[in-house]
N, C-alpha and C positions, 0 to 999 in steps of 0.2 A: 613553500609555494602552496597557495590555496587551490582548492578544487577548480574554481573558475579560471585561475591563472594556468593551471595544468591543461585544462580543456582548450583554452585560447592558444597556448603554445603548440599543442598537437594539431589544432585546426589550421594554424598558420603554415604548418609543414605539408599539409595536403595540397594536391593540385586543385585548381578552381572547380573542376567538375565534381570532385569529391566533397569540397566545401559546400557546394550546392546541395548535394545529397544529404549532408549533415543538417543543413537548414531545413530541408524538406522533412527530415525525420523529427527534428525538434518541433516543427509546426504540427506534425501528426501527433506527437505526444501531448502538446498543448491542447489539441482538439479532443483528445481522449480523456483528459483530466477534467473532471467536473469539480468546480469549487464547492467546498462544504460550507453551507450557510451557517452563520453563527447561531448558537442556541438563543432562543428567546429568553429574556430576563425572567427569572423565577422558575424556569424549567430545569429539571435534572435528568440524568440518564435513567433514573429509576422510573420515570414516566414513559420511557421508550418501550414499545411493545416487545422488543427482543430481550429486554432485561427480565430475568427470571423465567425465561421461556421453558426451562426444564423443571421448574419448581413443582408442577403438578404431576410429573412423571415419577413413578416408583423406581427410580434408578439411583444407586449409590454412585455419586460422581467420582469418588476416589477409585472405586473398583472399576468403573468405566475407563478412567484414564489409565490405570495400570494394565487393563486388558488391551487397550489400544497400543500402548507402548510396547507390550510384549509381542504384539503382532509385528511391529516394526523391527524388533530384534531378530525375528526369525529369518 
């Protein structure tokens, strides 16, 4: 059974007022989701300002990651 079929099956089992709530929630999620525009031809992620944002910082990325993960393990 696909995800869509599973959702439809469970939705059918709900009373009409709960089905309405599901519809409201799906509409809310659609409004919150902003479509990502396709990249213009000839542009790459390397041109995005976030790419390489830490390059100028004097931080060892591997050490930073290990420190952050060690904090999670505590």
